Structures are given as C-alpha cells and as structure tokens.
C-alpha positions in Angstrom: -3.4 12.3 6.7 -4.4 15.7 8.0 -7.7 17.5 8.5 -7.0 19.5 5.4 -6.4 16.3 3.4 -9.6 14.9 4.7 -11.5 18.1 3.7 -10.2 17.8 0.2 -11.3 14.2 0.0 -14.7 15.1 1.4 -15.3 17.8 -1.2 -14.3 15.6 -4.1 -16.4 12.8 -2.8 -19.4 15.1 -2.6 -18.7 16.6 -6.1 -17.8 13.6 -8.2 -16.7 15.6 -11.4 -14.3 17.9 -9.4 -10.6 17.0 -9.5 -8.2 19.0 -7.5 -4.5 18.9 -8.5 -1.9 19.7 -5.8 1.8 20.2 -5.9 3.6 17.4 -4.0 6.4 19.7 -2.6 10.0 20.5 -3.2 11.7 18.5 -0.3 13.3 15.7 -2.4 15.3 13.7 -3.0 14.5 12.2 0.5 11.5 9.9 0.6 8.4 10.4 2.7 8.5 14.2 1.9 5.1 14.8 0.1 3.4 17.7 1.8 -0.2 18.3 3.0 -2.7 18.4 1.2 -1.1 16.5 -1.6 -1.4 13.5 0.8 -5.2 13.4 0.2 -6.5 10.3 -1.5 -8.8 11.7 -4.2 -6.7 14.5 -5.5 -4.0 14.2 -8.2 -0.6 14.9 -6.5 2.0 16.3 -8.9 5.7 15.7 -8.9 8.2 17.7 -11.1 10.3 16.4 -14.0 13.1 18.0 -15.8 12.6 20.1 -18.9 13.2 19.4 -22.5 16.9 19.4 -23.5 16.2 22.1 -26.1 14.8 24.4 -23.4 17.9 24.1 -21.3 20.2 24.7 -24.3 18.2 27.9 -25.1 17.6 29.2 -21.6 21.1 28.5 -20.2 23.1 29.3 -23.2 24.8 25.9 -22.5 25.0 23.0 -25.0 24.5 19.8 -23.1 26.0 16.7 -24.5 25.3 13.0 -24.0 25.1 13.1 -20.2 21.9 11.9 -18.6 21.3 15.2 -16.8 19.0 17.9 -18.1 16.6 15.7 -20.0 12.8 15.5 -20.0 13.1 11.8 -19.2 14.4 12.6 -15.6 12.7 13.4 -12.3 14.0 16.6 -10.8 16.0 15.9 -7.7 14.0 18.3 -5.5 10.6 16.8 -6.3 9.0 15.4 -3.1 8.5 11.7 -2.8 6.3 9.2 -1.1 5.2 7.3 0.7 2.6 9.1 2.7 2.6 8.3 6.5 0.1 5.5 5.9 2.2 4.0 3.0 0.4 5.2 -0.1 2.0 6.1 -3.4 2.3 9.9 -3.8 2.9 11.8 -6.0 0.5 10.3 -8.5 2.0 11.6 -11.7 4.8 14.0 -12.9 4.9 17.0 -15.3 7.8 19.2 -16.3 8.7 21.6 -13.4 12.3 22.6 -13.9 13.2 26.1 -15.3 9.7 26.7 -16.6 9.4 30.0 -18.5 6.2 32.1 -18.7 5.0 35.7 -18.9 6.1 38.0 -16.1 4.2 41.1 -14.9 6.1 44.4 -14.6 4.6 44.7 -11.1 2.4 47.7 -11.8 -1.3 47.7 -11.1 -1.8 50.4 -13.8 0.0 49.2 -16.9 -1.3 45.6 -17.3 1.9 44.9 -19.1 4.7 42.3 -18.9 8.2 43.4 -17.9 10.7 45.0 -20.2 13.6 42.6 -20.2 14.4 38.9 -20.1 15.9 37.9 -16.7 15.6 34.9 -14.4 13.4 35.2 -11.3 16.1 33.7 -9.2 18.7 36.3 -10.3 16.6 39.3 -9.3 13.6 38.3 -7.0 13.0 41.9 -5.7 12.8 43.6 -9.1 10.6 41.4 -11.4 11.1 43.5 -14.6 11.5 40.5 -16.9 9.1 39.9 -19.7 9.7 36.2 -19.1 10.0 34.7 -15.7 11.7 31.4 -15.1 10.9 29.3 -12.0 11.3 25.7 -10.9 9.2 23.6 -8.5 6.2 21.2 -8.3 4.1 24.4 -8.3 5.3 24.9 -11.9 4.6 21.3 -12.8 1.1 21.4 -11.4 -0.4 23.9 -13.9 1.0 21.8 -16.8 -0.7 18.7 -15.4 -3.9 20.8 -14.8 -3.8 21.8 -18.5 -3.5 18.1 -19.5 -6.4 17.2 -17.2 -8.5 19.9 -18.8 -7.7 18.4 -22.3 -8.8 15.0 -21.0 -12.1 16.5 -19.8 -12.6 18.3 -23.1 -11.9 15.0 -25.0 -14.9 13.4 -23.2 -17.2 16.4 -23.2 -16.8 16.9 -27.0 -17.3 13.2 -27.8 -13.9 12.4 -29.3 -14.0 8.9 -27.8 -16.9 7.9 -30.1 -15.2 8.1 -33.5 -11.8 9.5 -32.9 -12.8 13.0 -34.0 -14.8 15.8 -32.4 -18.5 14.9 -32.4 -20.8 17.0 -34.6 -23.3 16.8 -31.7 -21.3 17.0 -28.4 -24.5 17.5 -26.4 -25.7 14.1 -27.5 -22.4 12.2 -27.9 -20.3 13.8 -25.1 -19.8 12.4 -21.7 -19.4 14.3 -18.4 -16.4 12.5 -16.9 -16.1 11.9 -13.2 -13.0 13.1 -11.5 -12.0 9.4 -11.0 -12.1 8.9 -14.8 -10.0 12.0 -15.5 -7.5 10.9 -12.8 -7.5 7.3 -14.3 -6.7 8.7 -17.8 -3.8 10.8 -16.5 -2.4 7.9 -14.5 -3.0 5.5 -17.5 -0.8 7.7 -19.6 2.3 7.6 -17.3 5.8 6.8 -18.4 8.7 6.0 -16.0 11.4 8.6 -15.4 15.0 8.3 -14.4 15.5 9.4 -10.8 18.3 10.0 -8.3 18.4 8.8 -4.7 20.6 11.8 -3.8 21.6 15.1 -5.4 24.9 13.6 -6.3 23.7 10.2 -7.2 23.4 8.5 -10.5 20.2 8.3 -12.5 18.3 5.0 -12.5 14.9 3.8 -13.7 12.5 2.4 -11.1 12.6 -1.4 -10.8 8.8 -1.4 -11.1 5.9 1.0 -11.4 4.3 2.7 -9.6 7.3 3.9 -7.6 7.6 6.0 -4.5 9.7 8.6 -6.3 7.2 9.4 -9.0 4.0 7.4 -8.6 2.9 6.4 -12.1 5.4 8.5 -14.0 5.3 11.4 -16.4 2.0 12.3 -18.1 2.0 11.6 -21.9 -1.6 11.9 -23.2 -0.6 10.3 -26.5 -0.6 7.0 -24.6 -4.3 7.3 -23.7 -6.3 9.7 -25.9 -7.5 7.6 -28.8 -8.1 9.3 -32.1 -9.0 8.1 -35.6 -5.4 7.6 -36.6 -4.2 6.0 -33.3 -2.5 2.6 -33.4 -4.2 1.4 -30.2 -7.7 1.3 -28.7 -9.0 2.8 -25.5 -11.9 1.5 -23.5 -13.3 3.3 -20.4 -16.0 2.6 -17.8 -17.2 5.4 -15.6 -19.3 5.6 -12.5 -19.7 1.8 -12.3 -21.4 0.9 -9.0 -20.3 -2.2 -7.1 -22.0 -3.6 -4.1 -20.3 -4.8 -0.9 -18.8 -8.2 -1.4 -19.5 -7.8 -5.2 -17.2 -8.7 -8.1 -17.3 -7.2 -11.6 -15.8 -8.9 -14.7 -14.6 -7.0 -17.8 -13.1 -8.9 -20.7 -10.6 -7.8 -23.3 -9.1 -9.7 -26.3 -5.7 -8.8 -27.8 -5.8 -8.4 -31.6 -4.3 -11.3 -33.5 -1.8 -9.0 -35.3 -0.8 -7.0 -32.2 3.0 -6.4 -32.0 4.8 -8.1 -29.1 5.9 -4.7 -27.7 2.4 -3.2 -27.5 1.5 -3.3 -23.8 -2.0 -4.0 -22.3 -2.7 -1.7 -19.4 -5.6 -1.3 -17.1 -6.1 1.4 -14.4 -8.8 1.4 -11.7 -9.6 4.6 -9.7 -12.4 5.3 -7.2 -13.2 8.4 -5.2 -12.9 7.2 -1.6 -15.0 8.5 1.3 -13.0 10.8 3.5 -10.9 9.1 6.2 -10.1 10.0 9.8 -7.3 12.5 10.3 -4.3 11.1 12.0 -5.2 7.5 11.2 -2.6 5.0 10.2 -4.9 3.9 7.4 -6.8 6.5 5.5 -8.4 4.2 3.0 -12.1 3.6 3.8 -13.3 1.5 0.8 -11.1 -1.2 -0.5 -11.4 -2.4 -4.1 -9.0 -4.8 -5.8 -7.9 -5.0 -9.4 -7.1 -8.5 -10.6 -6.1 -9.4 -14.2 -6.2 -13.1 -15.3 -4.2 -14.0 -18.4 -4.9 -16.6 -21.1 -2.8 -19.2 -19.2 -4.6 -18.6 -15.9 -1.8 -16.5 -14.6 -2.7 -13.5 -12.3 -1.5 -10.0 -11.8 -2.7 -7.9 -8.9 -3.2 -4.1 -8.8 0.0 -2.1 -8.7 2.1 -5.3 -9.1 4.2 -4.9 -6.0 6.1 -7.7 -4.4 7.6 -8.3 -1.0 11.2 -9.0 -0.1 10.8 -12.6 -1.0 9.1 -12.0 -4.3 5.6 -12.8 -3.2 2.7 -10.8 -4.7 1.3 -8.0 -2.5 -2.4 -7.4 -2.8 -2.8 -3.6 -2.4 -5.1 -2.5 0.4 -4.0 1.0 1.0 -4.3 2.9 -2.3 -7.5 4.0 -4.1 -5.6 3.7 -7.5 -4.6 0.3 -8.9 -2.9 -0.4 -12.2 -1.8 -3.6 -14.0 0.5 -3.4 -17.1 1.2 -6.5 -19.2 4.3 -5.5 -21.3 3.9 -8.2 -23.9 0.4 -9.7 -24.0 -0.4 -12.8 -26.0 -1.7 -11.9 -29.5 -5.2 -13.2 -29.7 -5.3 -13.8 -26.0 -8.3 -13.2 -23.7 -7.7 -11.3 -20.5 -10.3 -11.2 -17.7 -10.2 -8.0 -15.6 -11.9 -8.3 -12.2 -12.9 -5.5 -9.9 -13.5 -6.9 -6.4 -15.2 -5.2 -3.5 -13.0 -6.4 -0.6 -14.4 -4.0 2.0 -17.2 -1.4 1.6 -18.3 -0.5 5.1 -20.3 2.5 4.0 -22.2 0.7 1.2 -21.9 0.6 -2.7 -18.9 2.3 -4.3 -18.6 3.8 -7.8 -15.4 3.3 -9.8 -13.8 4.2 -13.1 -11.7 1.9 -15.3 -9.5 2.6 -18.3 -7.9 0.0 -20.6 -5.5 0.6 -23.5 -3.7 -1.6 -26.0 -4.5 -3.3 -29.3 -7.7 -4.6 -27.7 -11.4 -5.2 -28.3 -14.2 -6.3 -26.0 -15.6 -9.7 -26.9 -19.3 -10.2 -27.2 -19.4 -12.9 -24.6 -17.6 -12.2 -21.2 -18.2 -15.1 -18.8 -16.5 -16.0 -15.5 -15.0 -19.5 -15.5 -16.9 -22.0 -13.4 -15.6 -24.4 -10.8 -16.2 -28.2 -10.7 -19.3 -29.2 -8.8 -19.5 -25.7 -7.3 -16.6 -26.8 -5.0 -18.9 -29.4 -3.4 -20.2 -26.8 -1.0 -16.8 -26.9 0.8 -15.1 -24.0 -0.8 -15.3 -20.8 -2.9 -15.0 -20.5 -6.6 -12.1 -18.2 -7.3 -11.5 -17.3 -10.9 -12.3 -20.8 -12.0 -10.4 -22.6 -9.3 -11.8 -23.9 -6.0 -10.4 -22.3 -2.8 -11.2 -25.0 -0.3 -12.3 -24.4 3.3 -10.3 -25.7 6.2 -10.4 -29.5 6.3 -11.1 -30.0 2.6 -8.9 -30.5 -0.5 -9.0 -31.6 -4.1 -10.0 -30.0 -7.3 -13.7 -29.9 -6.2 -13.0 -29.6 -2.5 -14.6 -33.1 -2.1 -11.8 -34.8 -0.1 -11.2 -34.4 3.6 -7.8 -33.6 5.0 -6.3 -35.6 7.9 -6.8 -34.0 11.3 -3.8 -32.1 12.6 -4.5 -32.2 16.3 -6.4 -34.8 18.3 -10.1 -33.7 17.9 -10.6 -34.7 21.6 -8.6 -31.7 22.6 -11.4 -29.4 21.3 -14.6 -31.4 21.2 -17.1 -28.5 21.2 -15.5 -25.6 19.3 -17.4 -22.3 19.3 -16.3 -19.8 16.7 -15.5 -16.3 18.0 -17.2 -13.3 16.6 -16.1 -12.2 13.1 -13.9 -15.3 12.6 -12.4 -16.2 10.2 -10.0 -13.2 9.8 -8.1 -12.2 6.7 -6.6 -9.1 5.0 -4.5 -6.6 6.8 -6.7 -5.3 9.6 -5.9 -7.2 12.8 -9.0 -8.1 14.9 -9.4 -6.8 18.5 -7.8 -8.9 21.2 -9.7 -12.1 22.0 -10.2 -12.9 25.7 -11.9 -16.0 27.1 -12.3 -17.9 30.3 -14.5 -20.6 28.8 -11.8 -23.0 27.7 -8.6 -23.3 25.5 -8.3 -21.5 22.2 -8.0 -23.4 18.9 -6.2 -21.3 16.2 -6.2 -22.5 12.6 -4.6 -21.1 9.4 -5.6 -22.0 5.9 -4.1 -20.8 2.5 -5.2 -21.6 -1.0 -3.1 -22.2 -4.1 -2.6 -18.6 -5.5 -1.5 -15.5 -3.7 1.0 -15.8 -0.9 1.4 -12.8 1.4 3.3 -12.0 4.6 1.1 -14.1 6.9 0.4 -13.5 10.6 2.0 -13.3 14.0 -0.1 -13.6 17.2 0.7 -13.4 20.9 -1.1 -15.4 23.6 -1.1 -15.0 27.3 -2.4 -17.1 30.2 -4.1 -14.3 32.0 -2.7 -12.5 35.0 -0.8 -9.2 34.6 0.3 -9.9 31.1 3.7 -9.5 29.6 6.1 -7.1 31.6 6.2 -3.5 30.3 9.4 -1.5 29.8 9.1 2.3 29.5 11.4 5.2 29.2 11.7 5.2 33.0 13.0 1.6 32.8 15.7 1.4 30.2 18.8 -0.7 29.7 19.2 -4.4 29.2 16.0 -6.4 29.3 16.2 -9.8 30.8 12.7 -11.1 30.4 11.9 -13.4 27.5 8.7 -11.7 26.5 7.4 -8.2 27.2 6.3 -4.8 25.8 8.6 -1.8 25.0 6.9 1.6 25.1 7.7 5.2 25.7 5.0 5.2 28.4 1.4 6.5 28.9 0.3 9.6 27.0 2.6 11.6 24.7 6.3 11.1 25.0 8.4 14.0 26.3 10.7 16.5 24.5 14.4 15.5 24.2 13.7 11.9 25.1 16.5 9.4 24.6 15.4 6.0 25.7 17.3 2.8 24.9 16.7 -0.9 25.5 18.6 -4.0 24.6 16.5 -7.2 24.1 17.4 -10.8 23.3 19.7 -13.4 24.8 21.7 -14.3 21.7 19.1 -16.6 20.2 16.0 -15.7 18.1 14.3 -12.4 19.0 11.2 -10.8 17.5 9.9 -7.2 17.8 6.4 -6.5 16.6 4.8 -3.1 16.8 1.2 -2.6 17.9 1.1 1.3 18.1 3.3 3.9 16.3 2.9 7.7 16.2 6.1 9.9 16.1 6.6 13.3 14.6 7.4 12.7 11.0 11.1 13.2 10.2 12.1 14.7 13.6 11.3 12.1 16.3 12.9 8.7 15.4 12.9 5.2 16.6 16.1 3.3 15.8 16.2 -0.5 15.7 19.7 -1.9 15.4 21.0 -5.4 15.2 23.9 -6.0 17.6 27.1 -7.3 16.2 28.5 -8.5 19.6 27.2 -9.7 22.9 27.7 -6.4 24.7 25.9 -4.6 21.8 28.7 -2.0 21.6 28.7 -2.5 17.8 25.4 -2.4 15.9 23.8 -1.5 12.6 20.3 -0.3 11.5 17.9 -3.0 10.4 16.2 -2.4 7.1 13.9 0.7 7.3 15.4 2.0 10.5 15.1 4.7 11.8 11.3 4.7 11.8 9.1 7.9 12.0 5.6 9.1 11.2 2.4 7.0 11.9 2.8 4.0 9.6 3.2 0.8 11.7 6.7 -0.6 11.0 6.9 -4.3 10.0 7.8 -7.0 12.5 11.5 -7.3 13.0 13.1 -10.7 13.7 16.7 -12.0 14.0 17.5 -15.7 14.1 20.4 -15.2 16.5 21.5 -12.1 18.3 20.2 -9.1 20.2 18.4 -5.9 19.2 19.0 -2.3 20.4 15.9 -0.2 20.4 16.3 3.6 20.9 13.7 6.4 20.9 15.0 10.0 20.3 12.7 13.1 20.2 13.5 16.7 19.6 12.5 19.9 21.5 9.2 20.7 19.8 6.2 18.6 18.9 5.4 15.3 20.7 3.0 12.6 19.7 1.5 9.4 21.3 4.6 7.3 20.8 5.0 3.6 20.3 4.3 0.2 21.7 6.0 -3.0 20.6 5.9 -6.6 21.8 9.2 -8.5 22.0 9.7 -12.2 22.4 12.9 -14.2 22.8 12.8 -17.6 21.3 11.2 -19.1 18.2 7.4 -18.6 17.7 5.3 -21.7 17.4 5.1 -22.3 13.7 3.0 -24.4 11.3 3.6 -28.1 12.2 3.5 -27.6 16.0 1.3 -30.4 17.3 1.7 -30.3 21.1 -0.6 -27.9 23.0 1.0 -24.6 23.8 1.1 -24.5 27.6 3.5 -21.7 28.4 2.4 -18.5 30.1 3.2 -16.4 27.1 4.1 -17.2 23.5 3.9 -16.3 19.9 2.2 -18.2 17.0 3.0 -17.7 13.3 2.6 -19.4 10.0 6.4 -19.1 9.6 9.0 -16.7 8.3 8.5 -14.8 5.0 5.4 -15.4 2.8 3.4 -18.4 3.7 3.2 -21.4 1.3 0.4 -22.4 -1.0 -2.2 -24.8 0.3 -1.2 -24.6 4.0 -3.2 -26.0 6.9 -2.0 -25.3 10.4 -3.6 -25.8 13.8 -2.6 -24.9 17.3 -4.2 -25.5 20.7 -3.5 -22.6 23.2 -3.9 -23.9 26.7 -1.5 -22.2 29.2 -1.0 -24.2 32.3 -3.1 -23.0 35.2 -4.8 -20.2 33.3 -8.2 -19.1 34.3 -8.3 -16.6 31.4 -6.6 -16.7 28.0 -6.0 -13.8 25.7 -5.0 -13.9 22.0 -3.7 -10.7 20.2 -3.0 -10.8 16.4 0.1 -8.5 16.1 0.7 -8.8 12.3 -1.8 -9.8 9.6 -1.2 -9.9 5.9 -3.3 -12.5 4.0 -5.3 -12.6 0.8 -8.7 -11.3 1.8 -11.4 -14.0 2.0 -9.3 -16.8 0.8 -6.3 -17.2 3.2 -7.8 -17.1 6.6 -7.3 -17.4 10.4 -9.9 -19.3 12.3 -10.3 -18.8 16.0 -12.5 -21.1 18.2 -13.0 -21.4 21.9 -13.1 -25.0 23.0 -16.2 -24.5 25.1 -16.7 -27.3 27.6 -13.1 -28.5 27.5 -11.5 -28.0 30.9 -9.0 -25.2 31.4 -5.6 -26.9 32.1 -4.6 -27.5 35.7 -1.5 -25.6 37.1 1.9 -27.2 36.4 4.0 -27.0 39.6 7.2 -27.0 37.6 6.2 -24.0 35.4 8.9 -21.4 35.9 6.6 -18.6 34.6 3.2 -19.1 36.3 0.5 -16.7 35.2 
C-alpha cells in the first residue's frame, strides 16, 4: 500500500461519485503481482480475460476447435493476480484484454487519419501504419470496463431503475450514483473465469469466489442491470450511513415461483478513508456483511474458509459479497451490515441485491429470550452469553474452571475483552498474577489466539543474523537485527528439539518478490533434508501465519538481494506444547505460550489460565496471533490485584 495508492483512496474518499479504474498489471500468472496504484482500496482494479472465440478465428486466420484455450471464459495467463501485500483481493473484476483491435493513427500530426493497412502492433512497433492496431494487456481491458462503468452510471442518471425503461423525466427520477454503488454493480455482475496457475498449466475454475486470480470475475452487466423484460429484480441502497457499533438490517423474500438455479446475491461496498502507506493493514473502517437464511444458517462476506473449513469473517477488504446459489423459494433472507470498527466516525455504504426477490413490508430483527437475562448479547436472534453464563437465555452459571481463591480481586486491564484480528499492545504488570480467559459462542469459529508470557527479567533470548546456526534454547526470538537488514544477507537458524515447535511472527517487512524468508520442515535430525512449509517462502509486508509442527525441527532462512532493503522480520519460537484450553494448574514457568488449541476453536468454549511465573516481580503478556469473531468470541485479561506474586522456586531451571 503505497503513497500513490493512498492518494488515489484519499481523492475518491473526498469525491464520492468519482470512480478510478486502474489496470492490474501484466505480471501473471504468478500471484501477488498486482501493481501500484491498482492496490488502492477504493478504485476498481481490472484484470484481463481472453477474447471471444470468433475474434481469434477472424484475427489469427486460425480455426480453433474444442480446446479450452482462446475463449472468452478464460483469464489471460499474463493478467496480474492478488493478493496485495496486506492480503486483499485484487484485481476486483476482469474485462477482455487479449488481442483487442481498435483504430490506429498513421502517426502524422497533420492528417488526423488512421493508417493505411491492417497489421498487428507487435509485428511492426516502429512503423504504426495499420488502420487497425491489435494489443493485449490489462491496459486494453481497463477501457472496456470503464465503458461498462459509464453505462452503469448512465443507467442510474437516466432513471432506468424506476420502471425498467429510460425515464421521461431523468432530472426528477434519476439518481447520481456514488462510486461505491457503481463499483458494487460492476462487482455484482461478475462471472468466474477459467484460469491457469502457470503458462503451461491446465485451465480450472476457482474453487470459490472471490478468487486471488480474478477477484469477482468477468463483468457481465446483463446480470445486474434490471430492465422491463428482465427475469430478475435488482434492489440497491446508496450512501446509507451507519454509526460506530451500529447494525443495519435489510430483508429480502425469494419469489414463490423462483427456479432453483436462480441465485440470490448481495454485494456491499464502502469508500474507505485513506490508510497509512507501508502498513500491513490498509483498511481503516471495517464493515461486515452477514446473510441469515430461512433456517437460521449464516453466510459471511466473501464466503472464505480456512484450511479446516471454518468460516473466515473478512476484516481486510472494503468489498464483501455473499452468493446463495439455490435460495429457498418463498424464503426470507435477512441481510445485516455491521459496523465492526469505525474509528473515524460514521461510514456510508452501498448495497446491491439481485435475484427473484422482493422487499417485504415488515423487516424485523429476531428477538432473544428475556433479553439474554442481562448476561449476554442478542446476536441474530440467539443469545451470545458472557463468560460464566450459559443457556438459551444466558440465565445459568457455568462451573468455575480455576479456584476463585487464586484471583480474588481481578482488575480488568484497559480495553479488555479483546477480539477480532488486531492484537492488543503487550500487557505488563507488577501488581499480581495475570488471569487470562477465552470465551466463544455457538456460531462462527475462527483461528483463535496465541499468546506468550514472560516472568520479567531480560525476556526471551534473541537470535540475529550475527548469531545463526542451531538454536538450543526452548524459547526465544529470531530476527534479522535492529534497523534494516543488509544487502546479500543469508541468515539461517535451526530451531526445535524433535518435539513440538511453534514459530509466530510479530513483525514482517521484506522487499516484495526479491527478499525472501524460507521456513522449511526438517525431514531428519540433522536437518540436511527439508521442505517448504505451506506459503514459504514469505515476502512483502503481510504477516505470515503462525507455523507449528507436532514433532520435528524447523529451518528458517533469510535471503536478500543486492538492492532495496526493508525493516526485516521478528518471530517468536517456542519448543514444546502451548498451554491449551483445559489447563487448570497455574503457569509458573519463566516463559511460555497459551492458546485455545490447534485449528479453529470450538463452539461454546470457556477456558481460563492463571499466569504466575515463579519468582517474577513483573509479568508480561503478548498476544502474538488473534483471529476471533469480533465482539462475540473474546479474550479477557485481568490482573489479580492483591494476590501475592509467587515466591521463587529454588528448583526452577530457568529463573527470570
């Protein structure tokens, strides 16, 4: 996220009907190749699709048969792909961009004429005498998408949305659409394209949309522009303002005679305030799109899942979409827009819905029994109980996990409880032990959390590029060192003792694509044989996920080239199993890790830990990884004020 991308976002944020379209770049088929300023949040970044089969047959003089290549249903191999450095989907949509033919000047400033012969630009770049010029690239796709966006704008300005025909009085009936609405319409129209993972690879459809190769797919305005003879309906909301911590409800009913294959789709777009260049998270305002079906089932914006199949609640994109491929005929669908985090105040958004739908006269949010008895939050008609409470109405207490006498006077730390994906600042106290609690409700399960505690002193040992090789300590920090790393660095460490080992990143900033951090799982004790873990090598500024192996060792290697350097990386490693949910004894070691467990956490979990390192006069707690459902699945941190700090254990092999 560069200064240029930030400036694009700032301009569109200040001029809310101004939509900028930017070519994504021609550096595919590799991923993470979208160029600046297509990485801006508020623009519409354009990828390139192949051309129509008839065009290839005419232009090339070649008759293509039944092969998948050279079809409008394909993404061109060179089209740049996401994600951005902070993990967002780009490009947003795709338009044809392969062998696009258009008028060609004869190169004279006097004649104002096209050339005199038909020839391909690539056959004769220095002598553009052709009357028609053929070119390929996302810069050819972008004008086509810009034309489509102009048609969307015209559709609203001339009032087509009122009756399905152009209004007789556009000044009265027309609507000046925001850029967010035009962008939402373009994205709503998308269709998935076949893509290749390499130039020689086979074609495949994305497993789910949106996809890093193409965003929301190829633009097809027939899917979204409703006219008098259309067999679907389109509903839009524009410039709807939502307050911090607010929640808006929009209801839609599927027609009784709707065919089973007519999808119901909703797209949410908001023009986000400009972010900070170079940040690992450019999103400033976070809205969530949630669709509740007739049976109480939920779909979350962009419908992504983690490696274990758990739903991911998107908190990095300012575009969210839900598609129900086969909605229930006659079914009622509740669409929620939730303001998860609006640090700068109210936010306007645009919403588009299509399908065989209508808006019911009454649109009410379901209520919860007894208002959850004051011991929980009403969440889409179901109580999400606070820690220590359970039951349909949160009226029943849960059994204590730890002896209450261990923390008789808990004092909640500032901003606790914590949730979402933004880890809090490290917590340091000398007032007493720390009580850490985790609570999840019955719906969304995400990745969970990983936290490190320390009993004061100098903290975990640090290994830098000046101290490489085998690492014998059971816990510590790997880092390139203070300041920017050097050119031509080649630093290598081996961590682990053959048992469980975890590596969790706290900072990451390497030159994208050129400076790389390899994390490899060792196949033997000497680590002479090893293989990359999923995602390795890592580059850019997006924080890699925590890496754990149940038994073995990890080889970590930083390699930089001879040019640009960045701030580098820092990662905590820990040999041994983290204290998981179900741990009941106080944690008395000098250092350690605490987690809800591997993979997505379970529904309706309650976990509690007392962190009381032996002999510590100061305790620190650092949340290394955090991925929980905002506001509902929470980490609570208390200081047991008044409880004595533990006395030193003379047998502790690792005193603070």
